[in-house]
Backbone bond lengths (Angstrom), bond angles and torsions (degrees), N, CA, C in turn:
res aa  C-N    CA-C-N  psi(-1)  N-CA   C-N-CA  omega(-1)  CA-C   N-CA-C  phi
1 M - - - 1.466 - - 1.524 108.95 -
2 N 1.340 114.32 134.27 1.460 120.40 -175.58 1.525 112.34 -80.39
3 F 1.319 114.23 165.93 1.453 118.69 162.89 1.517 109.17 -131.28
4 L 1.332 115.62 161.49 1.462 120.89 -177.66 1.506 111.23 -70.95
5 T 1.314 116.44 145.38 1.448 119.73 165.97 1.519 107.38 -69.89
6 N 1.325 116.73 157.66 1.468 118.82 174.93 1.522 111.32 -99.11
7 L 1.349 114.32 22.10 1.459 118.39 -178.96 1.524 112.11 -88.32
8 L 1.322 116.74 -23.57 1.454 119.36 -171.40 1.516 110.49 -108.14
9 P 1.334 117.13 142.38 1.458 119.62 -178.58 1.510 112.81 -73.61
10 R 1.341 119.46 -23.15 1.437 120.92 -176.30 1.532 110.40 -76.49
11 I 1.299 118.10 124.81 1.451 122.48 177.41 1.516 108.81 -101.88
12 S 1.318 117.19 111.75 1.450 120.49 -178.94 1.525 111.25 -116.16
13 F 1.316 116.22 12.94 1.474 120.87 -177.50 1.507 105.83 -149.98
14 P 1.336 119.69 149.40 1.444 119.94 -178.10 1.532 111.88 -48.23
15 P 1.331 118.69 122.55 1.469 120.16 -172.76 1.503 114.29 -61.30
16 A 1.331 118.09 -20.51 1.477 119.41 177.93 1.505 112.62 -63.98
17 L 1.340 117.42 -15.20 1.463 119.81 179.80 1.523 112.21 -79.93
18 K 1.334 117.98 -7.79 1.445 119.49 178.50 1.520 110.02 -76.61
19 V 1.318 116.21 131.94 1.456 120.22 175.31 1.510 108.70 -69.66
20 K 1.309 116.95 133.08 1.455 121.02 -177.40 1.525 110.55 -79.69
21 A 1.316 114.63 129.77 1.452 120.23 -179.34 1.526 110.57 -61.89
22 G 1.322 116.36 141.74 1.446 120.16 176.09 1.529 113.88 98.85
23 R 1.323 117.26 -15.38 1.442 117.59 174.54 1.509 109.94 -67.40
24 R 1.304 116.55 142.63 1.454 119.02 -176.53 1.518 110.79 -73.86
25 I 1.298 114.55 155.81 1.463 120.91 177.20 1.522 107.53 -90.75
26 E 1.307 116.37 124.58 1.463 120.38 -177.48 1.529 111.37 -82.51
27 L 1.325 115.01 136.86 1.469 121.63 170.70 1.527 106.52 -102.90
28 K 1.317 116.05 125.32 1.468 120.31 -175.66 1.526 110.23 -83.13
29 S 1.338 115.15 142.53 1.454 121.74 174.68 1.536 109.00 -77.65
30 E 1.336 115.44 171.39 1.469 119.14 179.34 1.518 111.79 -60.04
31 S 1.334 117.28 -41.54 1.470 119.59 179.96 1.507 110.69 -67.42
32 E 1.320 117.52 -37.86 1.462 119.92 178.47 1.522 111.82 -68.91
33 I 1.312 116.47 -35.04 1.466 119.95 176.29 1.524 110.51 -64.60
34 E 1.312 116.71 -39.09 1.466 119.39 177.71 1.524 111.42 -61.19
35 T 1.321 116.42 -39.70 1.460 120.30 177.62 1.514 110.36 -67.42
36 M 1.328 116.50 -40.13 1.453 118.79 178.01 1.530 111.71 -65.60
37 R 1.322 117.08 -33.87 1.476 119.67 174.88 1.522 110.27 -59.74
38 A 1.321 116.04 -40.43 1.464 120.32 -179.10 1.534 110.47 -67.74
39 A 1.333 116.84 -43.54 1.456 120.26 178.79 1.526 110.38 -62.69
40 A 1.328 115.56 -43.53 1.458 120.87 -177.46 1.547 111.14 -67.91
41 K 1.318 116.00 -34.38 1.467 119.56 177.69 1.513 111.47 -63.74
42 I 1.323 116.15 -37.03 1.464 120.29 177.28 1.527 109.97 -62.34
43 V 1.345 115.92 -45.28 1.460 120.79 178.80 1.526 110.45 -61.83
44 A 1.315 116.54 -46.56 1.466 120.78 -179.07 1.540 110.86 -61.58
45 T 1.311 116.35 -39.99 1.472 120.13 179.46 1.519 111.33 -63.29
46 V 1.328 115.99 -45.05 1.473 120.59 -179.27 1.529 110.49 -64.54
47 L 1.318 117.60 -44.18 1.458 119.82 -179.46 1.518 112.20 -67.84
48 K 1.310 116.58 -34.72 1.473 118.06 176.25 1.521 110.15 -64.69
49 E 1.323 116.62 -42.59 1.476 119.76 178.31 1.521 111.33 -63.27
50 I 1.328 116.89 -42.63 1.469 120.18 179.98 1.523 110.88 -65.87
51 S 1.339 117.13 -37.52 1.468 119.79 179.40 1.515 110.86 -63.59
52 E 1.324 116.76 -30.98 1.457 121.60 -177.57 1.524 113.16 -85.70
53 M 1.331 117.29 -24.40 1.464 120.74 -175.50 1.516 114.43 -98.93
54 T 1.320 118.21 -19.02 1.459 121.18 -174.84 1.531 110.71 -64.71
55 A 1.325 115.47 126.77 1.458 120.70 -176.93 1.532 110.31 -151.02
56 A 1.305 114.88 157.15 1.464 119.74 176.78 1.529 109.38 -57.18
57 G 1.327 115.95 139.89 1.449 122.08 -179.76 1.522 113.50 100.36
58 M 1.341 116.92 -22.58 1.455 120.59 174.53 1.518 109.18 -76.10
59 T 1.321 116.16 163.36 1.458 120.50 173.25 1.519 108.94 -109.11
60 T 1.324 115.47 160.89 1.459 118.97 176.76 1.517 110.85 -67.14
61 A 1.324 117.16 -24.68 1.479 120.42 173.87 1.523 110.70 -66.71
62 D 1.343 117.83 -35.34 1.472 120.11 176.63 1.527 110.25 -59.11
63 L 1.330 117.05 -43.01 1.455 121.36 -179.27 1.527 110.65 -66.64
64 D 1.323 116.54 -39.31 1.464 120.93 178.33 1.517 110.83 -63.87
65 D 1.329 116.83 -42.55 1.469 120.97 178.88 1.527 110.06 -59.68
66 H 1.328 116.28 -44.16 1.464 120.48 -179.42 1.522 110.66 -64.28
67 A 1.335 116.27 -43.94 1.467 120.09 -178.86 1.524 111.39 -61.07
68 E 1.313 117.04 -48.30 1.469 119.12 -178.22 1.529 110.95 -63.62
69 K 1.329 116.31 -43.79 1.463 119.92 179.99 1.540 110.87 -58.94
70 R 1.318 116.92 -46.50 1.448 120.09 -175.93 1.528 112.18 -72.14
71 I 1.319 117.72 -38.70 1.459 120.07 177.15 1.517 110.09 -59.77
72 R 1.313 117.63 -43.99 1.466 120.95 -179.14 1.531 110.74 -70.96
73 E 1.318 118.00 -36.48 1.462 120.46 178.44 1.544 110.98 -61.52
74 M 1.336 117.01 -30.76 1.449 121.09 -179.10 1.525 113.37 -90.74
75 G 1.340 114.40 13.90 1.463 119.77 172.16 1.522 116.79 84.69
76 A 1.324 117.05 14.00 1.443 121.93 -179.78 1.530 109.86 -115.89
77 T 1.315 117.08 176.57 1.453 122.16 172.08 1.533 107.91 -121.92
78 P 1.322 116.79 150.82 1.477 119.61 -179.96 1.516 110.72 -66.25
79 S 1.318 117.16 126.87 1.461 121.97 -178.22 1.526 111.91 -66.44
80 F 1.323 116.67 -34.09 1.459 120.46 -171.61 1.530 113.10 -83.66
81 K 1.320 117.47 -32.66 1.470 119.59 -170.79 1.525 110.46 -66.14
82 G 1.336 115.12 118.81 1.459 120.99 -178.39 1.504 113.71 86.49
83 Y 1.346 118.53 -3.67 1.446 121.70 -177.27 1.516 109.05 -71.30
84 H 1.342 116.14 108.15 1.473 121.77 -174.36 1.521 111.37 51.86
85 G 1.346 114.75 33.27 1.442 120.20 174.90 1.508 115.64 91.12
86 F 1.329 118.37 1.19 1.476 118.37 179.01 1.527 109.15 -63.51
87 P 1.331 118.57 133.06 1.467 120.12 -168.58 1.526 116.64 -90.30
88 A 1.332 119.60 4.39 1.464 119.62 -170.98 1.521 110.22 -140.12
89 S 1.349 114.37 172.83 1.452 122.06 -178.82 1.524 113.47 -91.41
90 I 1.323 116.32 -17.26 1.464 121.59 175.15 1.534 109.35 -129.16
91 C 1.306 115.70 156.01 1.457 121.11 161.82 1.530 105.82 -94.93
92 A 1.317 117.40 126.56 1.449 122.37 -179.26 1.525 107.90 -121.95
93 S 1.313 117.02 102.22 1.457 123.03 -173.02 1.519 108.41 -114.42
94 V 1.329 117.04 121.62 1.457 122.33 -170.59 1.537 110.69 -112.85
95 N 1.327 114.96 130.29 1.470 123.55 174.49 1.518 112.26 58.15
96 N 1.325 119.15 -107.31 1.467 121.21 -176.36 1.524 112.09 -82.48
97 E 1.331 118.82 -1.45 1.467 121.44 172.64 1.534 107.26 -74.39
98 V 1.301 116.26 126.75 1.464 121.74 -171.82 1.527 110.42 -86.55
99 V 1.312 117.03 -57.11 1.475 122.72 -179.23 1.520 109.93 -148.99
100 H 1.329 114.73 163.44 1.455 124.31 168.18 1.537 115.06 64.00
101 G 1.349 114.69 27.87 1.459 118.62 175.78 1.523 110.74 -66.02
102 I 1.319 116.46 135.25 1.473 122.29 -179.84 1.516 108.31 -87.10
103 P 1.337 118.95 125.53 1.477 121.32 175.71 1.530 111.04 -61.13
104 R 1.327 115.58 138.22 1.466 119.92 -177.13 1.518 109.58 -140.28
105 K 1.329 115.99 147.05 1.463 121.31 179.29 1.514 111.06 -67.23
106 R 1.315 117.50 -26.18 1.458 120.04 -179.11 1.527 113.32 -90.87
107 K 1.336 116.38 -0.76 1.469 119.63 -179.74 1.528 108.08 -91.32
108 V 1.326 116.38 94.60 1.449 122.55 -176.05 1.528 109.21 -90.76
109 I 1.326 115.23 129.95 1.470 122.13 179.95 1.531 108.66 -78.87
110 K 1.327 115.26 136.98 1.469 120.64 -178.03 1.528 111.28 -121.52
111 T 1.319 115.76 156.77 1.453 120.94 173.78 1.539 109.41 -58.11
112 G 1.319 115.81 133.51 1.448 120.70 -179.20 1.529 113.93 95.44
113 D 1.351 116.01 -6.92 1.456 119.60 179.12 1.520 112.22 -72.08
114 V 1.314 115.26 151.22 1.470 123.34 170.63 1.538 106.82 -109.76
115 V 1.330 115.73 112.41 1.465 121.29 -171.14 1.525 110.26 -115.29
116 K 1.342 115.79 120.88 1.468 120.70 176.01 1.536 108.59 -99.12
117 I 1.325 115.68 126.47 1.459 121.15 177.04 1.525 108.41 -120.21
118 D 1.320 114.20 118.26 1.476 122.45 -179.21 1.533 106.71 -118.68
119 T 1.328 116.89 130.82 1.469 118.75 179.24 1.522 110.22 -149.72
120 G 1.324 114.53 163.77 1.453 121.05 177.71 1.510 110.42 -143.88
121 A 1.344 115.68 157.24 1.462 121.79 178.79 1.533 108.80 -131.98
122 Y 1.310 115.45 137.06 1.456 122.34 178.44 1.520 108.49 -108.04
123 Y 1.327 115.89 115.28 1.459 121.05 -172.33 1.526 108.99 -133.09
124 E 1.324 115.68 119.20 1.474 122.66 176.75 1.516 113.10 47.12
125 G 1.335 114.15 43.01 1.476 119.61 171.90 1.508 116.07 96.23
126 F 1.341 118.03 1.22 1.471 120.41 -177.32 1.522 110.56 -137.65
127 H 1.353 114.27 152.49 1.467 121.62 -177.96 1.527 110.89 -107.44
128 G 1.325 114.90 148.53 1.443 123.18 162.23 1.513 108.24 -117.66
129 D 1.342 118.63 152.49 1.467 122.01 -171.65 1.526 108.02 -150.30
130 S 1.342 116.09 129.94 1.459 118.94 -179.66 1.520 110.18 -158.40
131 C 1.330 115.36 158.40 1.475 121.09 179.45 1.517 109.21 -140.91
132 I 1.322 115.47 145.92 1.459 122.70 174.47 1.523 109.67 -129.09
133 T 1.320 116.11 158.33 1.466 121.50 171.28 1.494 108.31 -117.68
134 I 1.326 116.70 129.84 1.454 122.68 -174.74 1.527 109.78 -113.86
135 A 1.305 116.44 128.20 1.469 122.53 170.77 1.524 107.07 -88.01
136 V 1.306 117.51 117.30 1.461 121.98 -176.84 1.530 108.46 -89.00
137 G 1.319 115.54 111.60 1.469 119.95 -176.38 1.510 110.37 62.26
138 K 1.321 115.86 -144.75 1.458 120.95 -179.09 1.547 108.89 -88.55
139 V 1.324 115.73 119.91 1.462 119.96 178.64 1.519 109.39 -105.04
140 K 1.327 116.94 166.31 1.452 120.63 178.74 1.528 109.87 -64.60
141 P 1.355 117.10 149.71 1.477 119.65 -177.91 1.528 113.91 -54.49
142 Q 1.325 118.25 -38.53 1.451 120.51 179.92 1.515 110.90 -68.36
143 A 1.318 118.22 -33.53 1.455 121.14 176.10 1.517 110.44 -67.08
144 Q 1.319 117.94 -42.13 1.451 121.51 177.89 1.513 111.04 -64.27
145 K 1.311 116.31 -38.95 1.464 120.24 177.96 1.532 110.68 -64.38
146 L 1.318 116.95 -40.26 1.459 121.41 177.89 1.520 111.67 -62.57
147 I 1.323 116.34 -46.61 1.464 121.76 178.90 1.531 110.56 -57.23
148 E 1.344 114.69 -48.90 1.466 118.83 -178.71 1.515 112.50 -66.45
149 A 1.332 117.32 -36.16 1.456 120.72 179.37 1.521 111.75 -66.80
150 A 1.349 116.38 -36.37 1.463 120.23 178.59 1.530 110.22 -66.37
151 E 1.320 116.70 -42.04 1.459 119.67 178.01 1.527 111.22 -67.62
152 E 1.323 116.28 -39.51 1.465 121.06 175.94 1.522 111.46 -59.66
153 A 1.326 116.53 -40.89 1.470 121.38 179.42 1.533 110.38 -64.68
154 L 1.334 116.71 -41.06 1.458 120.71 177.81 1.528 109.60 -56.69
155 Y 1.320 117.42 -51.64 1.456 120.45 -175.44 1.525 111.95 -71.93
156 A 1.321 118.29 -25.84 1.456 120.19 172.31 1.529 110.40 -64.37
157 G 1.336 116.36 -40.51 1.450 120.19 176.90 1.509 112.04 -68.05
158 I 1.310 116.70 -44.24 1.464 120.96 -179.69 1.528 111.48 -60.76
159 A 1.320 116.32 -35.91 1.468 120.71 -179.33 1.525 112.03 -60.60
160 Q 1.325 117.12 -19.90 1.479 120.76 179.80 1.525 112.51 -90.30
161 V 1.307 116.76 -0.59 1.471 119.98 -176.20 1.516 110.55 -82.55
162 K 1.316 115.82 116.46 1.457 123.52 169.70 1.523 107.64 -170.59
163 A 1.312 116.81 153.86 1.448 120.26 178.30 1.530 110.45 -57.14
164 G 1.334 115.63 132.43 1.451 120.86 -178.47 1.509 114.42 102.61
165 N 1.345 116.55 -27.26 1.466 119.69 172.60 1.525 108.73 -77.43
166 T 1.324 116.62 177.29 1.466 120.30 -176.18 1.516 111.07 -125.57
167 L 1.346 114.86 169.09 1.457 120.33 177.17 1.532 110.52 -62.30
168 L 1.323 117.24 -34.27 1.464 118.96 179.16 1.528 112.56 -71.12
169 D 1.314 117.97 -22.51 1.471 119.47 170.53 1.516 109.89 -62.79
170 I 1.335 116.92 -43.37 1.461 121.29 176.97 1.506 110.51 -64.27
171 A 1.341 115.73 -50.57 1.461 121.06 -176.88 1.530 111.56 -59.12
172 G 1.323 116.64 -44.67 1.444 121.10 -178.36 1.500 112.99 -63.72
173 A 1.336 116.29 -41.49 1.465 121.13 178.67 1.516 111.02 -62.71
174 I 1.345 115.99 -42.92 1.463 119.83 178.37 1.524 110.43 -64.57
175 E 1.312 116.72 -48.11 1.474 120.19 -178.27 1.528 110.75 -58.98
176 D 1.336 116.74 -45.27 1.461 119.70 -178.31 1.534 111.55 -63.87
177 S 1.340 115.74 -39.29 1.458 119.81 178.58 1.519 112.16 -63.80
178 V 1.341 115.11 -42.95 1.479 119.89 179.90 1.517 110.46 -63.79
179 K 1.329 117.31 -45.71 1.456 121.50 -177.66 1.532 110.68 -64.20
180 A 1.328 116.49 -37.65 1.477 120.52 -179.89 1.518 111.04 -62.80
181 N 1.329 116.48 -26.01 1.473 120.67 -179.92 1.539 112.81 -99.50
182 N 1.338 115.53 5.43 1.469 121.99 174.39 1.513 113.96 64.08
183 F 1.327 115.83 37.16 1.463 120.90 172.39 1.531 108.99 -116.53
184 T 1.307 117.25 -179.63 1.462 121.61 -179.43 1.525 110.82 -120.86
185 V 1.332 115.79 151.16 1.466 123.07 177.21 1.519 109.55 -95.53
186 V 1.317 116.83 131.29 1.467 121.12 171.79 1.518 107.60 -73.18
187 E 1.320 117.61 122.19 1.461 121.30 -170.98 1.532 113.36 -95.57
188 E 1.323 118.56 -19.54 1.458 119.53 -177.29 1.526 113.92 -66.48
189 F 1.328 116.18 -28.86 1.440 121.82 -173.17 1.519 111.07 -115.44
190 T 1.314 115.13 143.36 1.476 119.55 -176.90 1.520 110.11 -133.73
191 G 1.349 114.29 168.96 1.439 119.51 165.73 1.517 110.17 -74.13
192 H 1.329 115.61 -172.28 1.457 119.06 -170.93 1.512 111.64 -167.24
193 G 1.305 115.14 164.56 1.452 117.98 167.34 1.523 109.50 -69.28
194 V 1.321 116.11 154.74 1.470 120.28 -179.79 1.525 107.42 -147.14
195 G 1.318 116.03 145.82 1.463 120.69 -179.12 1.514 111.30 173.56
196 R 1.318 116.96 -110.79 1.469 120.09 175.38 1.526 110.91 -61.34
197 N 1.316 115.14 -32.94 1.458 121.87 177.10 1.523 108.86 -114.91
198 L 1.319 115.02 151.35 1.457 118.98 179.39 1.521 111.06 -64.59
199 H 1.332 116.55 -37.28 1.451 121.64 177.24 1.507 109.45 -121.18
200 E 1.305 116.75 117.34 1.473 122.86 178.93 1.528 107.99 -130.24
201 E 1.339 115.09 169.66 1.471 119.63 168.53 1.529 108.47 -67.23
202 P 1.333 118.27 148.24 1.463 126.85 3.98 1.518 110.99 -98.00
203 A 1.326 117.82 165.39 1.466 122.13 166.75 1.522 107.79 -70.35
204 V 1.325 116.55 132.69 1.465 121.50 -179.17 1.529 108.26 -109.30
205 F 1.334 115.69 97.88 1.456 121.25 -174.11 1.543 110.51 -76.14
206 N 1.342 113.72 156.03 1.448 121.61 179.03 1.535 111.14 -109.62
207 F 1.312 117.33 14.28 1.449 123.36 176.65 1.522 108.23 -153.75
208 R 1.314 116.21 156.69 1.453 120.99 -177.37 1.526 110.28 -70.79
209 T 1.311 116.55 135.29 1.460 121.64 177.43 1.515 108.88 -152.53
210 N 1.313 116.65 145.03 1.450 122.59 175.73 1.537 111.71 -102.85
211 D 1.324 116.07 8.10 1.455 120.93 -174.62 1.524 113.67 -87.52
212 V 1.332 118.10 -2.23 1.452 121.99 178.11 1.532 107.87 -135.08
213 P 1.327 117.83 156.38 1.482 120.09 177.80 1.530 111.58 -60.28
214 N 1.330 115.35 137.93 1.462 120.38 177.29 1.514 108.77 -87.98
215 V 1.329 115.06 87.86 1.459 121.96 -172.85 1.527 110.66 -68.57
216 T 1.339 116.52 136.87 1.456 121.99 173.38 1.510 108.63 -84.61
217 L 1.330 116.60 132.40 1.459 121.60 -178.18 1.512 110.76 -74.21
218 K 1.331 114.32 142.42 1.467 121.04 178.33 1.525 109.95 -128.95
219 S 1.302 115.85 148.41 1.463 120.60 177.95 1.533 109.34 -58.44
220 G 1.329 115.12 133.41 1.462 119.75 -178.90 1.508 113.51 104.00
221 M 1.346 117.57 -14.12 1.468 119.13 173.05 1.528 109.97 -69.67
222 T 1.303 116.34 145.62 1.475 122.34 175.13 1.515 108.14 -124.51
223 L 1.311 115.81 122.22 1.465 122.58 -171.91 1.528 111.30 -123.55
224 A 1.305 115.37 138.97 1.474 120.30 168.97 1.522 106.71 -97.97
225 I 1.316 115.49 108.63 1.476 121.92 -179.49 1.504 107.36 -99.04
226 E 1.363 117.73 126.52 1.467 118.80 -170.92 1.525 113.72 -153.39
227 P 1.300 117.12 80.37 1.468 118.88 175.78 1.512 112.63 -69.28
228 I 1.340 115.48 141.63 1.464 123.00 175.34 1.517 107.45 -119.65
229 L 1.324 116.20 123.11 1.463 121.52 -177.99 1.529 109.62 -113.14
230 N 1.333 115.01 139.59 1.452 121.95 172.79 1.517 110.58 -108.29
231 E 1.326 115.12 147.12 1.455 120.66 177.40 1.529 110.90 -68.98
232 G 1.333 116.69 -35.39 1.441 121.48 -177.85 1.517 112.16 -118.54
233 S 1.316 115.84 -118.62 1.464 121.02 -178.94 1.511 111.05 -66.88
234 K 1.346 116.68 150.24 1.452 121.32 175.80 1.524 111.74 -80.00
235 L 1.314 117.53 -9.38 1.458 122.00 -174.37 1.524 112.43 -74.66
236 T 1.327 116.01 144.60 1.456 121.49 -177.09 1.527 109.65 -136.15
237 R 1.333 115.37 170.02 1.454 121.68 170.58 1.532 107.90 -144.83
238 T 1.323 115.38 161.16 1.455 120.90 -178.66 1.525 109.67 -107.18
239 L 1.344 115.35 135.42 1.445 120.10 -178.82 1.535 111.08 -74.46
240 S 1.320 115.57 174.47 1.466 120.84 -174.78 1.519 113.05 -67.11
241 D 1.347 118.55 -15.58 1.468 119.38 177.06 1.529 111.36 -74.29
242 R 1.318 118.04 -5.99 1.470 126.38 177.30 1.518 112.90 71.37
243 W 1.315 117.70 7.72 1.456 121.14 178.49 1.530 112.22 -121.37
244 T 1.309 116.64 -53.38 1.456 121.20 -171.18 1.533 110.50 -69.41
245 V 1.321 115.24 121.33 1.472 122.21 178.63 1.539 107.75 -104.81
246 V 1.351 116.07 131.76 1.456 120.65 -178.58 1.527 109.79 -124.14
247 T 1.336 115.72 161.09 1.451 119.20 175.30 1.526 109.67 -71.17
248 L 1.311 115.80 142.44 1.458 120.08 -177.29 1.507 111.02 -66.56
249 D 1.344 116.51 -34.45 1.473 121.04 -177.22 1.537 112.56 -94.72
250 R 1.330 116.48 6.50 1.477 123.78 178.28 1.534 113.30 67.67
251 A 1.330 117.44 13.73 1.458 120.91 176.06 1.538 110.48 -78.36
252 L 1.314 116.07 165.85 1.445 121.55 -175.11 1.542 112.70 -69.90
253 S 1.327 115.83 158.00 1.457 122.45 176.65 1.523 108.35 -138.10
254 A 1.342 116.55 149.51 1.471 122.26 179.19 1.515 109.27 -140.72
255 Q 1.330 115.53 149.88 1.476 121.20 -178.35 1.519 109.99 -148.44
256 W 1.334 114.91 143.32 1.460 123.45 169.44 1.506 108.70 -133.47
257 E 1.326 115.86 149.55 1.472 120.19 -179.09 1.509 110.76 -150.29
258 H 1.322 115.97 141.85 1.453 122.88 170.65 1.519 109.96 -132.79
259 T 1.327 115.30 149.00 1.453 121.29 165.17 1.525 107.61 -87.86
260 V 1.333 115.89 124.94 1.474 121.66 -170.48 1.535 109.91 -126.82
261 L 1.315 115.42 134.55 1.462 122.95 174.97 1.520 110.00 -94.41
262 V 1.328 116.91 130.53 1.469 121.72 173.16 1.517 109.48 -82.26
263 T 1.322 116.76 129.25 1.474 121.75 177.38 1.522 109.20 -121.52
264 D 1.323 116.66 169.50 1.474 121.09 178.19 1.540 111.23 -59.74
265 S 1.313 115.32 -37.28 1.466 119.12 -173.88 1.542 112.66 -98.57
266 G 1.325 117.95 -9.39 1.456 119.34 -177.79 1.510 111.87 165.70
267 Y 1.323 115.71 -114.10 1.462 119.92 -173.36 1.534 110.24 -152.39
268 E 1.316 113.70 163.19 1.469 122.24 170.85 1.516 106.71 -132.76
269 I 1.341 117.23 125.00 1.460 121.40 176.81 1.513 108.12 -83.24
270 L 1.316 116.62 106.44 1.465 120.05 -174.25 1.527 111.72 -73.90
271 T 1.342 117.71 -28.86 1.478 121.35 -178.80 1.524 111.70 -98.42
272 D 1.323 116.87 32.06 1.471 121.35 -178.15 1.527 109.60 -68.33
273 R 1.332 115.76 113.71 1.483 121.10 -178.24 1.523 112.68 -73.26
274 T 1.331 117.97 -16.66 1.459 119.75 -179.92 1.534 111.85 -76.72
275 K 1.326 116.73 -8.46 1.460 119.32 -176.90 1.534 112.62 -109.65
276 V 1.330 116.26 15.59 1.474 118.46 177.75 1.525 109.49 -118.14
């Protein structure tokens, strides 16, 4: 789950979700990392199941019910449910919905939809956080290109993760990847540190900026890296429910996210769905 950058005056998300500047960045111990691996594995398991079960005719509420049931069955609690009033265990954002879509019984998934599912699990004091984008049935070629470009941008950013590199190394790699595919980055929302809290320092930007400190990565940091790409304009607006963010031009949006551990030699993707 994203939080707002503090660069823009427009507040389209509960301001309590903004990470407060000046808080220290936590380095996790070996035992804490083990717990985070367990939390992240729960998230990866749920998202893998949702990716395999999502089909036309289902509702986004069906997916939310499954996610909450499975998270609790595995001994965790949903990170998102009740978080600053959010009413569900997943964010389910469809087509031109960018982030923070509320699952609803009347929201029926259709063939050709682009569905973003973001979820988190809180296990023994630590959170895991991840997002996937699902192409439902056969989607339009441009939609498929957008989905693939968003995932490509995520892994371009992750490839820059290692002790000694900086947050701007991640941001620059993501920005360059997005531009090479002729899409736009949503700038209001960023990745973040994750651990004891769902949102921690530092903010992990998806574009180059000199308006925040360029933090040097250290072994033991845990980051939620999550680029959001729009098909058209990067501009967004928030619906009257105060959660669901949509593209201003009604074009499609796609997002991928992983919880990633910084190591001396590189990184470990804690929410890797291929390992569950």
